[in-house]
N, C-alpha and C positions, 0 to 999 in steps of 0.2 A: 358165505355167511350162515351161521347156525341160529336156529330159532330157540329162544329161551322158554322156560316154563310159563312165564307170565305173558307171552305173546310178543315181546319186544325183540328186535333184531340186534345181534352182536355186531356192532360196527367197528370193533377194535381190531387193529392189524399190527403185526410186529415185523420190522424189516431189519435184517442183519446185513450190513454193508461193510465188508472188509474187517469183520470181527467186532464192529461197533453196532449195538442194537438201538434201533429207533422205534418208538411207539407213536402211532397216530391213528386217525380214523380213515376209513375208506371213503367217506364223504369228502374229506379234505383232499384226497388224491384225485377225486373226480372233478375237482374244480378246473383242472386243465385237461380237457379231453384230448384224445388221439395221442397220448403219450404212453410210455411203458408202464408207469405206475397206475395209470387210470384203468388198465385192463388186467388187474391181478385176479387170477382164479386159482383154485386149488389143484387144477390139472397141470400147472406149470412144473417144469423140472426143478425150478428154484424153490419150490415149496417143500418144507420138511414137516410132515404130519406129526412126528414125535414131539418136536419142540414147538409146533404150531407157529412157524415163522417162515419168511422168505429170505433166502440167502443170495447175495450178489457179491462176487469177488471184484469189487470196484473200489475207487479211492474214497475213503470215509470222510475226508475233509471237504471234498467238493460236494459230496452228497448232503452234508449238513446245510450248505447253501441251497441245494436243490430242494430239500424238504422245506426249508424256510420260504422258498419261492411259492410252494404250494400253499403254505399257511398264510403268508402276507401278500402275495402277488407282486413282490419286489425281488429281483434277482441281483445279488451283490457278488463281487469278485473277490475271492480270498487272495490276499497278497503273498501267501507262502506257496502258491501253486503257479507253475509255468503256464503261459497263455495257451499253447497248443494242447497241453494236457486238459485244461479246463474246457476247451472246445471239444475234445474227444469225449470227455465225460458227458457234456451236455448232449452231444450227438447220440450217445448210447441211451440216455434217458428220454430222448425224443424232444428235447427243448431247443429253442432257437437262441443262439448266442447274441443276436442283436437286441434281445430284451434286457441286456445289462443296464442297470441304473446309470444316469448321467454322472453321479458322484464317483463311480468306479470305471467309467468308460475310458478316460484318458490313461489310467494305469493298465487296464485290460488290453487296449489297442496298441500298447507300446510294442508288443511282440510282433505285430504285423510290420511295423517299421524295421524291426530287427531282421525279420525274414526277407524283406525287400533289400536291405543292405547286404545280407549274406548272398542273395541271388546275384547282385551286381558284382560282388567280390568273386563269385564263381566264374563270371564271364571275364573278369579282369585277369584271373589266374596270377595274382600277385604273390602267391606263396612260392612259385618256382619249383613245383614238383616235377620230378622226372617221369616222362611218359613211358609206359610199359610197351612191350612189343605188340600186344593185342590192341592197345589204344592207337598206336601208330598205324597198324594194319587196318583198323576200322576207319581211321581218318583218311587214309589213302584209298580205301575201298578194296584192299587186296583180299580180304576174307570172302567177299562176294565174287571176285574174279576167279579165285582158286577153288570155289565150290564149297565154302563153309569153313568151319573150324577144323583144326588139326592138320592143316596143310602147311608145308614149309614154303617160305618165300624164296623167290629166285635171287640170283646175285644182283641183277639190276634193281629189283625192288628193294633189296636191303641197302644198296648203294644210294638210291634215290632218297629213301627215308633217312639214311644216315647223314647225307649232305643237308637235307632239309632241317634236321635237328641241330646241325652245327651252326646254321645261320639264323634260324628262327626260334630256337629254344636255347637261350643262353645258359640255363641251369641244367641242361640235360647231361652234360659231361664236362670234364676238365678242359678238353679241347674246345668245346663250345664257349666256355668262359674265356679262354685265351683269344679266340676269334672275336668275341664281343669286346674285349679290351682293345684289340687292334683296331676294330671299327670305330670305337670311341676316340682313339688316338688320331685316326685319320680325319674324323669329323672336326675335332678341335683344330688340327693343323690346317684344314681347308678353310675354316672360318677365319683363322688368324692370318693366313695368306691373303684372303680376300680383303680384310681390313687394311693390312700393310700395303697392299698394292694400290689401294685408293689413296693412301697417304703419299706414296711414291709419285703417282700421277699428278697430284696437286702440287708437289714441291718441285717437280722437274718437268713441267709442261707435258710434252708428248714422248718423253723417254720411257717407254713401256717396259724395257728390259734392263733397267738400271741395276737390279739385284738378281743375278742369275740363280741364286739359291731359291728364291721364291718361285721362280719359273719351274725348276726341277721338282720342288716339293709339291707344287700344285698339280703337275702332271702325274706324279706318283700317287697322290691322293685320288685323282680322278680315274687312274688306272685301277686302283683298288675298288672304287665305287662301281666302275663298269663291270669288273669281274663279279662283284657281289650281287648286283642286281640281275646279271645274266644267269648266274647259277641259281639264284632264288626263283627266277622265272621258270627255269627249266624243270626244277624238281618240286615246285609247289603243287600240292594236291588239288588246288582249285584255282585256275587262272582267272576266273571271274572274280573271286574274292580277292585275289592278288591285285587285280587292276582297280578294284573299287576301294582299296585301302588308301586313305589320305597320305600316310607316310610313304607308301610306294610311289604315289603320284608326285610328291615333293622330290623324292630321290630321282625319279626319272626326269622331271623338269630341270633339276639342277645339273644332272649329267648332260642332258641335251644342250643346255645353255652354254656349257663349257665347250662342247664340240662346235656349236654354232659360232661362238666367238673366236674359236681357234681356226676354223676353216673359212670364215667369211670376213669381210672388212668390218673393222670395229666402228660402231655407231652408238649414239646415246641410248636408243631404244633397246639395243642388245645388252648394254650395260645395266639398264633398268631390269631386264629380265633375269640378269645374273643374281639378283637379290634372292632368288630361290636357293642359292647355295647357303645362305645364312639360315634358311628354314630347315636345313638338315639338323639343326640342334633339336628339333622335335623328335628326331629318331632316337634320342636318348631315353624317351619314354619306354622304348622297348626293353631297355636294360635297367630302368629305375622304377621300382614299384611305387615310390613316393610321388614321382611325377604323374604316374597314371592315376593315383588316388586324388591328386590335386585337380587334374582335368575332370575327373568324374565328380569331384566336389562342386565344381562350377556347373556341371550339367545338372546335378541334383538341386542346385540353388538357382536354377534358371528363372523360376517365378520371382524370387527375391531380387535377382539382378534386373529382370524386366521392370519390376516395381521401382527400383532405384533409378533406372534410365527414364522412366515415365515422370517421376518427380523432378529429376534434373531438367528434362526438357520443358516441363511445365514452369518450373522456376526461372529457367533461362529466358523463355519468351516473356513471362510476366515482368521480370525485373529489367529486361532490356527495353521494354515499352515504357516502364515507369521512369527509368533513368533518362530516357530521351526527352520526356516532357518535363521532368524535374529540373534538368539543367537549363531549361529555357524559361523558368519562372523568374530568375534573376539575371541581371546583366552579366554576361560571361563572354568576354572577347576571345578567350582561349578554350572554347568548348570543343572537347574531343568527340562528343556524341552527336555528330551531324546527321545520323540516320539510325534507324532501329537495327538493321543488319550489323552495323559496327558495334552496337550495344550488345548484340548476341555474343560476340567474342569476349567482351568485358564480363558479362554475366557468367559465361562458362568458366573463365579463369578465376573469377571470384568465388563461385559456388564450389569449385573443386579445390579451394584453398591454395591455389598456385600463386596468383598475384604477381604477374610480370611487372606491373607498374607502367606499362606503355600508355594506358588510358586510365585516368583518375577523375572522379567528380570534384568540382571546385566550388560548388555552391552548397549552402547548408541543406536544402532539400535533397540535393544529389548525394551528399554524405550520409544523410539519414537512410535513403534508399540503399546505398552501398552497404551500410551496417546491417540492415535487414537481409540483404542478399547474402552476406557472409554467414550470418547466423542460420539462415534457412539452408545454406549449402552444408554446413557442419551437421545439422540434424538429419538432412536427407541422406547423407553418406554414412553417418554413424549408426542409423537404425538397422539397416539390413546386414551390417558387418557381423554382429554376434550370431546370426543365423548361419552365415557361411562358415564361420569358425566352428560352430557346433557341428555342422555337417562334416567338416574335415576331421574334427576330433572323433566323431562317431565312426567314420570310415577307418581311420587309423587305429583306433582302439580295437575294433573288430578284426582288423588285419593282424595285429599283434596277438590277439587271443586265439585266432585260428592257427597261427604259426606254432603255438604251444600245445595244440590238441594232439592226442596220439593218432598216428596214421591208420591204425587198424582198430576195428571195433568188434566186440564179441557178438556172435550171432545168437539170437534168442529164438527158439522154436515157438511157433504159435500154440497156445493152449487149446486143448480139445474140450469142447462143451460136453459136460456129463449128460448122459441120457438114462432115463428110467425105463425099465421094461414095461411097467404098468403103473397105474396110478393107485396108491394106497387109499383105502377108505378109512373112515374113523374107527370102524370095528377092527380093522387090521392094526391100526395105530394103538388101540387099547390092548390088543393081544401082545404087541411088542413091548409095551410098558409093563404088562404083567410078567412077561418072561424076564425082563431086566430086573424086576423086583424080586422074582423068585431066585435069581442067582446072586442075591445080596449085592447087586450093583446099584449105585446111586446115580440115576440119570440126572441130567441137568434140569433143575426145577423150572417149569414154565413160568412165565410172568403171570401174575395174578390178573386175570381178566375180569370183565363185568359179571360173568356167570359165577365165578368163585366168590366175588365180593357179595353177591346176592345170597349165595349159600351160607356165607359166614354170618350175614346179618339176619337170616331167618331164625326164629325162636326154635329151641329144641322141642321135639314132639313129646307130649306128656304120655307116660305109660298108664295103661288102664289098671 
């Protein structure tokens, strides 16, 4: 600050941010202490003594809201700026992003949901990108075993990584896609044979081998599944992760159930365990990005689903109790609701809009309770559904957008901060202005400050 002739202080300051000049007072910038703008001094490298301004190569649109925050104490979010850019700019100026006003908070925090969605999509790997040799070596830990980068893999290491990519990475090569198609074909045939075999058992008592074709197809399918799970277990980079995978557990249980049924005497309990063969359909999620998105949609909507189940259980218990006592208010010789547990089944069927018709109220109070139960069931189910649909639409739209992004990005080198060898004084600045004027160069005129205004307003001196 420079002292004027009349003893007052020049509190005026000029800020040039991204080519846009802003004028304010230093007292305004000191309203929010411990920030970058509250510690402005003429010794900073951003200060230009010639133009008497501070220059910052930052986003000018965001700085307009930052300066308005100093003036009014309210931080608003500009809608034409991305959320991470806004956070980066606030971090540069030393401000807290949590001070955004409530009117702009929903729009500002939307990018956080987007970043969380993109993080989930990165884990899902729904784009099907082909892994490079470096990524495969890092996944198997070959770079650490061979002593770092630049070493060549052995034949067994290449074979192991290649077999793993064939069975676990369907999009890695054309051969991997063919093996994925063969695996899907055997899964469908296995489930079809399992269903047809149950139809054969019911129609022909104990004739288990009435259709030899089903017998041979089922054995061929299980031979493929045995070969697949054995190879995947041998070449997998992490046996612990392989064993903890639910899909691998289902595949192993289904394969063991086939050999148990084939080697031991058939019984009802073994046939019940063979239901794991139908669960092989979940293996299709490994080859279908849409199914993986659907599963993670339900995971993301866990709170809404839990709320739906809570309201359903609450309504079922409430209306089961009401219907039990409502049917007893009038004479009803054909009362189907002789206990509250039986009313629970009726309430469940009614609230889920299934309506088997095996139990119906026959009195007017019971019909009234039944109507309320049906309306409550429709409302309880319909309310969380838009949230689940919105989550699926968000996951799917981001997946489609990521698939259209370019694979390679241009590298941008970090900018170097300019440094001044020494701090110029006002005397040096006046010398520079005098030299520019002597060379017939027109320097950029400084903004009229308080000192110049006072000089213009002062009356001219009278000559003696």
